N, C-alpha and C positions, 0 to 999 in steps of 0.2 A: 730979218734975216740976221743981225745983229749976234741977238741971244743963238741962233743956231751956229755961227760962229765961233763967239766965244766959248761955247757946249765942247765946238769939236778940238777946239786950241785948249783945252781943260783935262778932258777927257782923255786917260793913257792909251797907247798906240798897242794895238795889234799884239801880242807874243806872239804869236804865227808869222807874221812878217818878216823873211828874210833881208837882207841887204843885198843890192843890187850884184854888187860883185860877186856870191856866195851864186848870186843864180844864174849868173852868167859862166860861172866854173860848172855845174850840174848840169845848165844845155849842153856848151862843149862833151861833156863827160859822155851825155845821154846820145849825142852822136856820133860821138869815136865808136860808143858800145852796139853804135846799130853797124855803122859800117866794119867792125869787127865781128859782129854775129853775119852780113852777108863773105864778107871774105870767107870766114872758114868754113859758107855752108858751101861757095863756088869751092874750094878744094876738094872738101868730103865728094862729093857731085863728080869733080876731077878726076880725084884718084879710081874712086868706084869703078867711070869707065875706064878709066886706064885697066885695073885690074879685071874687068868684067872681057874687053877686047882680047886682053892676053889670054883667058884660059879658051875662050871662043879659037882664040886660031893653037891652041897647043901648045905652050910655051912652058 
């Protein structure tokens, strides 16, 4: 057990590891991106339906 623990302490950390703050920021950005995608889709559907209804009524 001691050998494994010492080896883990002496080996360099992985270069791909990110600090926790950066992970949190990216997670928030991904969530907001998902919300923005849903909002844009909802607006497109709403205006598409509105234009369709206006054409049906002959405006």
